[in-house]
DRENROMI-711724 format. One line per field, with one value per residue (C-alpha): residue number from 1; x, z, y. Coordinates in nm, 4 decimals. Each point is the difference from the previous one (the first is absolute). Last residue first. Example, Ala and Ser with C-alpha at 12.3 -4.5 7.8 and 13.67 -1.06 7.14 Angstrom:
# DRENROMI-711724
nuke <- c(2	1);
u <- c(1.3670	-0.1370);
w <- c(0.7140	0.0660);
v <- c(-0.1060	-0.3440);
END
This chain:
# DRENROMI-711724
nuke <- c(586	585	584	583	582	581	580	579	578	577	576	575	574	573	572	571	570	569	568	567	566	565	564	563	562	561	560	559	558	557	556	555	554	553	552	551	550	549	548	547	546	545	544	543	542	541	540	539	538	537	536	535	534	533	532	531	530	529	528	527	526	525	524	523	522	521	520	519	518	517	516	515	514	513	512	511	510	509	508	507	506	505	504	503	502	501	500	499	498	497	496	495	494	493	492	491	490	489	488	487	486	485	484	483	482	481	480	479	478	477	476	475	474	473	472	471	470	469	468	467	466	465	464	463	462	461	460	459	458	457	456	455	454	453	452	451	450	449	448	447	446	445	444	443	442	441	440	439	438	437	436	435	434	433	432	431	430	429	428	427	426	425	424	423	422	421	420	419	418	417	416	415	414	413	412	411	410	409	408	407	406	405	404	403	402	401	400	399	398	397	396	395	394	393	392	391	390	389	388	387	386	385	384	383	382	381	380	379	378	377	376	375	374	373	372	371	370	369	368	367	366	365	364	363	362	361	360	359	358	357	356	355	354	353	352	351	350	349	348	347	346	345	344	343	342	341	340	339	338	337	336	335	334	333	332	331	330	329	328	327	326	325	324	323	322	321	320	319	318	317	316	315	314	313	312	311	310	309	308	307	306	305	304	303	302	301	300	299	298	297	296	295	294	293	292	291	290	289	288	287	286	285	284	283	282	281	280	279	278	277	276	275	274	273	272	271	270	269	268	267	266	265	264	263	262	261	260	259	258	257	256	255	254	253	252	251	250	249	248	247	246	245	244	243	242	241	240	239	238	237	236	235	234	233	232	231	230	229	228	227	226	225	224	223	222	221	220	219	218	217	216	215	214	213	212	211	210	209	208	207	206	205	204	203	202	201	200	199	198	197	196	195	194	193	192	191	190	189	188	187	186	185	184	183	182	181	180	179	178	177	176	175	174	173	172	171	170	169	168	167	166	165	164	163	162	161	160	159	158	157	156	155	154	153	152	151	150	149	148	147	146	145	144	143	142	141	140	139	138	137	136	135	134	133	132	131	130	129	128	127	126	125	124	123	122	121	120	119	118	117	116	115	114	113	112	111	110	109	108	107	106	105	104	103	102	101	100	99	98	97	96	95	94	93	92	91	90	89	88	87	86	85	84	83	82	81	80	79	78	77	76	75	74	73	72	71	70	69	68	67	66	65	64	63	62	61	60	59	58	57	56	55	54	53	52	51	50	49	48	47	46	45	44	43	42	41	40	39	38	37	36	35	34	33	32	31	30	29	28	27	26	25	24	23	22	21	20	19	18	17	16	15	14	13	12	11	10	9	8	7	6	5	4	3	2	1);
u <- c(9.5708	0.1416	0.0635	0.0171	-0.3281	0.1918	0.1219	0.3733	0.0888	0.3700	0.0716	0.2682	-0.2821	-0.3566	-0.2480	-0.3137	-0.3654	0.0237	-0.3517	-0.1435	-0.0851	0.2520	-0.1802	-0.3438	0.0056	0.1163	-0.3390	0.1273	0.1016	0.3554	0.0899	-0.0962	-0.1173	0.1264	0.3692	0.2841	0.3333	0.2811	0.3729	0.1399	0.3217	0.0050	0.0978	-0.3537	-0.2011	-0.2074	0.0587	0.2115	0.3003	0.3115	0.0507	-0.1408	0.2277	0.1457	-0.1263	-0.2405	-0.0475	-0.1542	-0.2471	-0.0788	-0.0814	-0.2181	-0.1428	-0.0176	-0.0838	-0.3301	-0.0818	0.0771	-0.2280	-0.2681	-0.0219	0.1514	-0.1861	0.1634	-0.2897	-0.1702	0.1706	-0.1239	-0.2798	-0.0622	-0.1023	0.1353	0.3219	0.0355	-0.1368	0.2499	-0.1874	0.2662	0.2950	-0.1653	-0.0894	0.3462	0.1375	-0.2715	0.0851	0.3777	-0.0387	0.2811	-0.1933	0.1158	0.2797	0.1156	0.0525	0.1586	-0.3373	0.1330	-0.1659	0.1881	0.0156	0.1705	-0.0159	-0.2181	-0.1342	-0.3099	0.1283	0.1685	-0.2922	-0.2122	0.1511	-0.0600	0.1117	-0.1687	-0.2432	-0.2890	0.2849	0.1500	-0.2927	-0.2168	0.2714	0.3275	0.1310	-0.3701	-0.3445	0.0567	0.2761	-0.2464	-0.2216	0.3067	0.2140	-0.1079	-0.1690	0.2284	0.3152	-0.1220	0.1305	0.3578	0.2001	0.3045	0.1051	0.2113	0.2588	0.0479	0.0738	-0.2697	-0.2424	0.0947	-0.0122	-0.3604	-0.1133	0.1467	-0.1755	-0.3134	0.0262	0.1425	-0.1017	0.0953	0.2000	0.1162	0.3266	0.1772	0.1419	0.3364	-0.0614	0.3308	-0.1097	0.2509	0.2485	0.1543	0.2990	0.0072	-0.3526	-0.1663	0.1890	-0.1512	-0.3783	0.1029	0.0406	-0.3007	-0.2269	0.1130	-0.0815	-0.3454	-0.1168	0.0891	-0.1674	-0.3094	-0.0149	0.0903	0.3507	0.1501	0.2680	0.0891	0.2984	0.0865	0.3938	0.2147	0.3165	-0.0633	-0.3611	0.1196	0.2297	-0.2167	-0.3012	0.2270	0.1757	-0.3393	-0.1321	0.3256	-0.0660	-0.3566	0.0131	-0.1848	-0.3449	-0.0803	-0.2952	-0.3013	-0.2023	-0.3089	-0.1326	0.0532	-0.3535	-0.1495	0.3455	0.1830	-0.0100	0.2894	-0.0256	0.2810	-0.1587	-0.0071	-0.3615	0.0577	-0.1832	0.1433	0.3610	0.3047	0.1954	0.2400	0.1499	0.2355	-0.0534	0.2430	-0.0016	0.3255	-0.0562	-0.3451	0.0879	-0.2059	-0.1660	-0.1773	0.2766	0.2542	0.1804	0.2419	0.3686	-0.0152	-0.2707	0.1191	0.3583	-0.1112	-0.2081	0.3317	0.1873	-0.2908	0.0168	0.3702	-0.0335	-0.2554	0.2332	-0.1829	0.2206	-0.1736	-0.2945	-0.0720	-0.0442	-0.1236	-0.3161	-0.0269	0.0342	-0.2428	0.0521	-0.2761	-0.1351	-0.2045	-0.2168	-0.1601	-0.3304	-0.1598	0.1814	0.2936	0.0550	0.3911	-0.2035	-0.0583	0.3640	0.1059	-0.1925	0.1331	0.3533	-0.0226	-0.1617	0.2513	0.2968	-0.0933	-0.0959	-0.1684	-0.2628	0.1871	-0.1150	-0.1636	-0.2492	-0.1433	-0.1432	-0.3008	-0.1039	-0.2742	-0.2659	-0.3432	-0.1189	-0.0346	0.3398	0.1619	-0.1915	0.1366	0.3380	-0.0235	-0.1409	0.3309	0.1839	-0.1436	0.0488	0.3684	0.0133	-0.1804	0.2884	0.2880	-0.0739	0.0665	-0.1382	0.1734	0.3506	-0.0457	-0.0475	0.3434	0.0127	-0.3726	0.0970	0.1602	-0.2760	-0.2595	0.1855	0.0124	-0.3769	-0.1272	0.1130	-0.2453	0.1305	-0.2063	0.2715	0.2616	-0.1605	0.2100	-0.0132	0.2127	0.3059	0.2656	0.0412	-0.1375	0.2121	0.0345	-0.3529	0.0711	-0.0843	0.0518	-0.2763	-0.1775	0.0172	-0.1491	-0.2811	-0.0665	-0.0360	-0.2350	0.0402	-0.1662	0.0716	0.0113	0.0476	-0.2142	-0.2792	-0.2521	0.2213	0.1812	-0.0834	0.2740	-0.0440	0.2256	-0.1432	-0.0834	-0.1726	-0.2163	-0.2978	0.1835	0.3267	-0.1586	-0.1704	0.3217	0.1831	-0.2605	-0.2809	-0.2682	-0.3250	-0.1288	-0.1415	0.1954	0.3197	0.0330	0.0747	0.0318	0.2500	0.0400	0.3527	0.0463	0.3514	0.0430	0.1487	-0.2424	-0.2964	-0.3109	-0.2439	-0.3421	-0.0132	0.2045	-0.2242	-0.2922	0.1042	0.0946	-0.3552	-0.1464	0.2391	-0.0771	-0.3626	-0.0155	0.2620	-0.2336	-0.0224	0.1325	-0.0493	-0.0823	0.2769	-0.0308	0.1418	0.3691	0.0074	-0.0782	-0.3128	0.0777	-0.2630	0.0601	0.1466	0.2374	0.0543	0.2233	0.1786	0.3025	-0.0073	-0.0718	0.1651	0.3944	0.0027	-0.2059	0.2456	0.3225	-0.1951	-0.0349	-0.2279	0.0583	-0.0457	-0.2973	-0.0232	-0.3461	0.0678	-0.1247	-0.3947	-0.2095	-0.3719	-0.2521	-0.2554	0.1052	0.3563	0.0859	0.3229	0.1296	0.3115	0.2150	0.0643	-0.1578	0.2306	-0.0164	-0.3285	-0.1845	0.1444	-0.1133	-0.3418	-0.0132	0.0985	0.2988	0.2912	0.2648	0.2949	-0.0094	0.2691	0.0629	-0.0131	-0.2117	-0.3095	-0.2754	-0.2396	-0.3615	-0.2807	0.1615	-0.1271	0.1136	-0.0624	0.1126	0.3387	0.2351	0.0504	-0.2170	-0.0335	-0.3646	-0.1296	-0.3537	-0.1079	0.0353	0.3615	0.3349	0.2141	0.2584	0.3653	0.2918	-0.2714	-0.0050	-0.3475	-0.1944	0.2765	-0.1506	0.0701	0.0540	-0.0872	0.1436	-0.1073	-0.3351	0.1592	-0.1659	-0.3306	0.1377	0.2382	-0.3063	-0.1380	0.2542	0.0642	-0.3512	0.0123	0.3033	-0.1543	-0.2972	0.2107	0.2207	-0.3643	-0.0896	0.3345	-0.0447	-0.3818	-0.3162	-0.2689	-0.3367);
w <- c(9.9123	0.3338	0.2652	0.3517	0.0806	-0.0749	0.3655	0.1203	0.3262	0.0853	0.1589	-0.2759	-0.2626	0.1134	-0.2884	-0.0687	-0.0435	-0.3149	-0.1901	-0.0831	-0.3690	-0.1121	0.2486	-0.1593	-0.2015	0.3050	0.1933	0.3243	0.2898	-0.0717	-0.1611	0.3472	-0.0486	0.0259	-0.0220	0.2059	-0.1433	0.2409	0.0422	0.3592	-0.0951	0.1484	0.3463	0.0869	-0.2895	-0.2270	-0.3699	-0.2956	0.1378	0.2111	-0.0450	-0.3165	-0.1587	-0.2795	-0.2448	-0.1444	0.3513	0.0699	-0.2732	0.1342	0.3464	-0.1302	-0.3594	-0.0939	0.3303	-0.0470	-0.3105	0.1760	0.3135	-0.2896	-0.1636	-0.3222	-0.3579	-0.2441	-0.0553	-0.1250	-0.3079	-0.1383	0.1461	-0.2778	0.1284	-0.3253	0.2372	0.1214	0.3012	0.1403	0.3386	0.2940	-0.2022	-0.1638	0.3510	0.1677	-0.2956	0.0674	0.3668	-0.0795	-0.1699	-0.2029	-0.3244	-0.2417	-0.2480	0.1307	0.2639	-0.0280	0.2057	0.2333	0.1565	0.1980	-0.0214	0.2014	-0.1639	0.1957	-0.2935	0.0657	-0.0452	-0.3235	-0.1942	0.1964	-0.1856	-0.3727	-0.1078	-0.3251	-0.0851	-0.2120	-0.2320	-0.0479	-0.1122	-0.1233	-0.2974	0.0584	-0.1939	-0.0692	0.0886	0.3387	0.0333	0.0156	0.2741	0.1830	0.0045	0.2874	0.2686	-0.0692	-0.0191	0.3544	0.1767	-0.0007	0.1168	0.2523	-0.0048	0.1843	-0.0508	0.1296	-0.2986	0.0168	0.0709	-0.2977	-0.2191	0.1399	-0.0809	-0.3724	-0.0251	0.1395	-0.2787	-0.0772	-0.1062	0.1339	0.2901	0.1124	0.1948	0.0507	0.3766	0.0589	0.3839	0.0420	0.3307	-0.0902	-0.2798	-0.2117	-0.2203	-0.3625	0.0272	0.1188	-0.2828	-0.2495	0.1203	-0.0072	-0.3776	-0.0434	0.2340	-0.1738	-0.3535	0.1415	0.1011	-0.3098	-0.1676	0.1929	-0.0464	0.2607	0.1921	0.1689	0.2318	0.3671	0.0957	0.4060	-0.0563	0.0820	-0.1880	-0.2161	-0.0797	-0.0419	-0.3046	-0.1213	-0.0634	-0.1572	-0.2435	-0.1008	-0.0470	-0.2180	-0.2191	-0.0434	-0.0871	0.2470	-0.0212	-0.2369	-0.2399	-0.1029	-0.3103	-0.0713	-0.3389	-0.1255	0.0977	0.2739	0.2158	-0.0464	0.2592	0.2588	0.0854	0.0343	0.1284	-0.2410	0.0082	0.0674	0.2990	0.1131	-0.0167	-0.1381	0.1242	0.2697	0.2116	0.2825	0.3305	0.2984	0.3610	0.2592	0.1875	-0.0414	-0.0470	0.2484	0.0161	0.3037	0.2396	-0.2529	-0.2228	-0.2521	0.0517	0.2596	-0.1936	-0.3592	0.0423	-0.0984	-0.2983	-0.1454	0.0449	-0.1405	-0.3302	0.0330	-0.0405	-0.2501	-0.2306	-0.3032	0.0889	0.3201	-0.1093	-0.2339	0.2444	0.2484	-0.2394	-0.0317	0.3732	0.1238	0.3743	0.2175	0.1867	0.3313	0.0536	0.3065	0.0763	0.1696	-0.1488	0.1707	-0.2303	-0.0214	-0.1996	-0.2938	-0.0371	0.0335	-0.2901	-0.1965	0.1199	-0.1109	-0.3168	-0.1203	0.1418	-0.1746	-0.3333	-0.1947	0.1750	0.2892	0.2238	-0.1386	0.2712	0.1562	0.3575	0.1692	0.3713	0.1972	-0.2727	0.1001	-0.3006	0.0453	0.1950	-0.3097	-0.2301	0.1481	-0.0004	-0.3741	-0.0534	0.1938	-0.2720	-0.2632	0.0984	0.0848	-0.3677	-0.1518	0.1206	-0.0657	-0.3578	0.0308	-0.3550	-0.1471	0.1732	-0.0732	-0.3689	-0.0925	0.3033	-0.0969	-0.3602	0.0464	0.2400	-0.2366	-0.2948	0.2661	0.0387	-0.2807	-0.1706	-0.2792	-0.2171	-0.2859	-0.2294	0.2802	0.1038	0.2980	0.1583	-0.2504	0.1254	-0.2996	-0.0225	0.2759	0.0160	-0.3801	-0.0113	0.1671	0.3495	0.0698	0.2446	-0.1160	-0.3670	0.0562	0.2056	-0.2964	-0.2486	0.2243	0.2515	0.1116	0.3080	0.1371	0.3406	0.2103	-0.0513	-0.1239	-0.2508	0.0214	-0.2744	-0.0250	-0.1184	-0.1086	-0.1370	-0.3747	-0.1939	0.2519	-0.1414	-0.3608	0.1682	0.2837	-0.2927	-0.2096	0.3190	0.0446	0.1432	-0.0485	0.1699	0.3117	0.1765	-0.1029	-0.0403	0.3282	0.0860	0.3743	0.0286	-0.1567	0.0415	-0.1341	-0.0364	0.0157	-0.2591	-0.2546	0.2561	-0.0060	0.2747	-0.0859	-0.3483	0.0461	0.2656	-0.2060	-0.3098	0.2542	0.1527	-0.3505	-0.1507	0.3069	-0.0169	-0.3647	0.0274	0.3039	0.3367	0.1730	0.3711	0.1885	0.1616	0.3883	0.1797	0.1184	0.2715	-0.2999	-0.0305	-0.3448	-0.2390	-0.2388	-0.3579	0.0334	-0.0347	0.2761	-0.0025	0.2112	0.3969	0.0772	-0.2493	0.0341	0.3755	-0.0142	-0.2159	0.1966	0.3222	-0.1301	0.1811	0.1032	0.3724	0.0549	0.3970	0.1816	0.3558	0.2262	0.0429	0.2389	-0.0476	0.0669	0.2938	0.1841	-0.0240	0.3488	0.0204	0.3286	0.1510	0.1824	0.3834	0.1428	-0.2502	0.1623	0.1587	-0.2718	-0.2522	0.2184	-0.0015	-0.3794	-0.0926	-0.1970	-0.2020	0.1899	-0.0660	-0.3690	-0.1335	-0.0906	0.3381	0.1949	-0.1769	0.1980	-0.1758	0.1272	-0.0318	-0.2228	-0.3256	-0.2024	-0.3496	-0.1347	-0.0534	0.2747	0.0677	-0.2041	0.3043	-0.0249	0.2415	-0.0372	0.2086	0.3338	0.0801	-0.1011	0.3179	-0.0967	0.1858	-0.0675	-0.0623	-0.3554	-0.0914	-0.2652	-0.2545	-0.2268	-0.4038	-0.1141	-0.3560	-0.2292	-0.2487	0.1881	0.2598	0.2684	-0.0246	0.0013	0.2854	0.2296	-0.1258	0.1010	0.3325	0.0723	-0.0972	0.2135	0.3014	-0.0280	-0.0343	0.2788	0.2482	-0.1615	0.1017	0.3805	0.0527	-0.0606	0.2031	-0.1509);
v <- c(10.8186	0.1010	-0.2917	0.1035	-0.2068	-0.2950	0.0015	-0.0337	-0.2097	-0.0172	-0.3422	-0.0858	0.1126	-0.0413	0.0678	0.1750	-0.0292	-0.2246	-0.0627	-0.3343	0.0114	-0.2749	-0.2370	0.0327	-0.3124	-0.2131	0.1216	0.1285	-0.1902	-0.1106	0.3302	0.2005	0.3280	0.3548	-0.0796	0.0619	-0.1108	-0.0759	-0.0173	0.0009	-0.2054	-0.3455	-0.0892	-0.1213	-0.1191	0.1795	-0.1467	0.1159	0.1855	-0.1082	-0.3544	-0.0431	0.2616	-0.2592	0.2390	-0.2720	-0.1030	0.3497	-0.0333	-0.3542	0.1798	0.2929	0.0461	-0.3669	-0.1246	0.2004	-0.1944	-0.3100	0.0978	0.0847	-0.3233	-0.0254	-0.0178	-0.2198	-0.2296	0.3108	0.0028	0.2837	0.2338	0.2893	0.3431	0.1893	0.0662	-0.3146	-0.2069	-0.2912	0.0782	-0.0703	0.0560	0.3295	0.1316	-0.0564	0.1943	0.2569	0.0040	0.0599	0.2954	0.1210	0.0127	-0.2647	-0.0102	0.3372	-0.1113	-0.3520	-0.0557	-0.2774	-0.3151	-0.2489	-0.3578	-0.2899	-0.3545	-0.1884	-0.2203	0.1467	0.3248	-0.0580	-0.1278	0.2319	0.2947	-0.0649	0.3422	-0.0158	-0.2805	0.1684	0.1587	-0.3598	-0.2025	0.3423	0.0600	0.1323	0.3184	0.1170	-0.1117	-0.1444	0.2811	0.2980	-0.2062	-0.1255	0.3185	0.2541	-0.2702	-0.2489	0.1909	0.1441	-0.3041	0.0964	-0.2712	-0.0440	-0.3711	-0.2495	-0.2829	-0.3296	-0.1400	-0.2572	0.2684	0.1918	-0.3227	-0.0874	0.3511	-0.0558	-0.3067	0.1758	0.2780	0.3457	0.3235	0.3353	-0.1159	0.3361	-0.0496	-0.3190	-0.0048	-0.2472	-0.0506	-0.1671	-0.1855	-0.2752	-0.0042	-0.2759	0.1202	-0.2082	-0.1396	0.3230	0.1719	-0.2651	0.0594	0.3796	-0.0007	-0.2266	0.2227	0.3361	-0.1432	-0.1281	0.3386	0.1575	-0.3015	0.0404	0.3964	0.2768	-0.0066	0.2530	-0.1969	0.0613	-0.2215	-0.0096	0.0034	-0.2630	0.0621	-0.3342	0.1198	0.3182	-0.0841	-0.2758	0.2095	0.2807	-0.2303	-0.1276	0.3115	0.1165	-0.3236	0.0922	0.3716	0.1989	0.1058	-0.2985	0.0689	-0.1756	0.0953	0.1879	0.0947	-0.3563	-0.0547	-0.2543	0.0221	-0.3594	-0.2606	-0.0312	0.3672	0.2611	0.3541	0.2665	0.0495	0.3629	-0.0208	-0.2956	0.1526	-0.2161	-0.3000	-0.0675	0.2755	0.0039	0.1643	-0.0661	-0.0735	-0.0554	0.3418	0.1779	0.3610	0.1737	0.3698	0.0972	0.0522	0.0492	-0.2634	0.1368	-0.0793	-0.3025	-0.1291	0.0509	-0.1433	-0.3643	0.1389	0.1374	-0.3321	-0.1872	0.2339	-0.0328	-0.3926	-0.0048	0.2185	0.1935	0.2867	0.0958	0.1949	-0.2744	-0.2509	0.2521	0.0064	-0.3835	-0.0810	0.2836	0.0219	-0.0731	0.3389	-0.0088	0.3419	0.0727	0.1549	0.2825	0.2930	0.1143	0.3159	-0.1472	-0.2694	0.2208	0.1664	-0.3695	-0.0937	0.2926	-0.1064	-0.3401	0.0281	0.2723	-0.2008	-0.3367	0.1319	-0.2785	-0.2147	-0.0327	-0.1809	-0.3084	-0.1342	0.2896	-0.0317	0.1715	-0.0109	0.1691	-0.0080	0.0749	0.1081	0.3435	0.0213	-0.1414	0.2190	0.2913	-0.1021	-0.0636	0.3606	0.1154	-0.2261	0.1438	0.3660	-0.0843	-0.1542	0.3081	0.2215	-0.2446	-0.0919	-0.3447	-0.0970	0.3050	-0.0794	-0.3636	0.0467	-0.1569	-0.2275	-0.1290	-0.0772	-0.3422	-0.1417	0.1083	-0.2200	-0.2865	0.0119	0.2612	0.2747	0.1181	0.3372	-0.1765	0.0132	-0.0773	-0.3127	-0.1052	-0.3398	-0.1780	0.1785	-0.0072	0.3702	0.1972	0.2934	-0.0047	0.1233	0.3286	0.1207	0.3763	-0.0191	0.3405	-0.1338	-0.3305	0.1942	0.2124	-0.2799	-0.1572	-0.2686	-0.3519	-0.1413	-0.3539	-0.2210	0.2322	-0.2368	0.2507	0.1263	0.3142	0.2451	0.2490	0.3356	0.2933	0.2860	0.1611	-0.2820	-0.1167	-0.1867	-0.0641	-0.0952	-0.2323	-0.2156	0.0161	-0.1384	-0.2556	-0.1351	-0.2566	-0.0172	0.1013	-0.3115	-0.2471	0.1976	0.1617	0.3296	0.0908	0.2503	0.3776	0.1690	0.3280	0.1291	0.3859	0.2334	0.0007	-0.0407	-0.2078	0.0087	0.1498	-0.0979	-0.3174	-0.1552	0.1152	-0.2034	-0.2882	-0.0277	0.0078	-0.2218	-0.2506	0.0318	-0.1056	-0.2973	-0.1246	-0.0541	0.3267	-0.0113	0.3215	0.1425	0.0736	0.3099	0.1206	-0.2865	-0.2237	-0.2359	-0.1818	-0.1187	-0.2819	-0.0222	0.2806	0.3649	0.1271	0.3434	0.0517	0.0335	-0.3189	-0.2312	0.1309	-0.0098	-0.3072	-0.1661	0.1071	-0.1017	-0.3586	-0.2252	-0.3770	-0.1111	0.2006	-0.0251	0.0577	0.0862	-0.2597	0.0261	0.2184	0.0198	0.2598	-0.0602	0.3095	-0.0476	0.1124	0.1606	-0.0071	0.2046	-0.2449	0.0635	-0.3233	-0.2194	-0.3303	-0.0154	0.2061	-0.2727	-0.2712	0.0914	0.1297	-0.3654	-0.1220	0.1515	0.2114	0.1978	0.0394	0.2688	0.3358	0.1512	-0.2396	-0.1415	-0.1779	-0.2117	-0.1004	-0.2411	-0.2433	-0.1961	-0.2564	-0.0445	-0.3437	-0.1634	0.1349	0.4047	0.2329	0.2081	0.1162	0.2554	0.0657	0.2918	0.1591	-0.0114	0.1666	0.1030	0.2142	0.0714	0.2259	0.2956	0.1769	-0.0098	0.1253	0.0943	0.2325	-0.0404	0.3623	0.0553	0.2563	0.2304	0.0867	0.2228	0.1923	-0.1438	-0.3780	0.0873	0.1070	-0.3009	-0.2113	0.1515	-0.0709	-0.3440	-0.0616	0.1488	-0.2220	-0.3174	0.0876	0.0742	-0.3529	-0.1730	0.1829	-0.1563	0.2045	-0.1542	0.0960);
END
């Protein structure tokens, strides 16, 4: 058997890795498999994601961190005779997967802490099983309290959802955990329940939240705006540096495992700019194989700058110069704003009432302020990203922006709606007419459609969550995101959901909204790059772009659509550096 240079390097890297593993089990060294200036990739399906259908090439050459050549192997060998050769051996090379809406701050909190959720989670520290009933949840919570609760340390448990787990209250937590502080973070990450000991630890009082309609002090329940008001007070505990660092390291493992070479956080910071930035920078200084793009949080920066939008914008515009690094970039002239509440909380604003009075639509930003912010950033030529979930919440955004467009017309504004949990063809038509774009979470259908058919929405709405095809067939650019941890940070899983529209209970809803494989792959590559205004540098395999690739065991275009989520990721190329997933330690 002929062993070429790249194969030798792979073997050496694996030997080094195994040696490191024997000596030290606490950390994982991810081997760099090739470090030459040029690498020629060939010997498998290479899909460029250029154009309007799957396009294949024989070879790609990267030179340093960029793509130098795309075409035939013969011409590549002629032009780059000194390039090290990487034989894909029948595997598939695609543009590096892009996660355009993920929250490192949530990942850093959720991953190292306890999880008890309606669906199972695959975390680097081990898989957690689903808790699907109130009884299962209570048994699991009691076990966590017994083994993890400490009188002098805050315990956070994420994943609770009332439709699976029953009612929650301060009194319930006081009975279960009378001697230690505990906080139950809702599955949506838009709510929390606290017991008496947690209230004491945080040194908060009812008067601190006087007049806030989204705080139920008696039940220890803080939701939407109440949660946002609480976070600054609990940030030192929520963003515990030691735990937070572990969470960010776990996030880096997930990015590699799932083939992600670029992530973005729309809405930075969540609470504490300096702490979040410095901890994130500490992780990125390790040079993991992905880049981070940050979009400033217009709502949070408004409150951090004396409730002044102009001062918030001034702070945003200083961020790139002050904080950008080789792998952290604040996107200039982009801002994140917030419309209605979370779909997981059934707090999104709906045109038709919920099935029961138990659920009520909420506005994350008071409407007068929201309208003011939309107009302010529109008039200052910002690309605006808006969190919006329900059809009424989306309609409100459309109505406000329609007036702004009439007063101050703009070309190529790329106003982007994020999430879009429920909408109909009429809204899709308005989105197209306003030249808006979308970044959606297909996973909502998988996780919520079955339960919401019975509770909250009813079958007509629940079975039609995230109608992606209504947008894509109208030419609206659509990317897919996890909004981690609202879905696993797994682009192939998101694409699989959009392609198959299958649910957690194996129902197959609104099959007329299934998209084809190419459209789905666009959602995690070139369209995801466009969501960030980065389509000229990443998102497809094209000469001059950054050499970011994902290597898959199988070709998504050549397997049964229902198996796409199960395709193993073998590694990534990030800015020309090849990193294998074999280095991930469970």
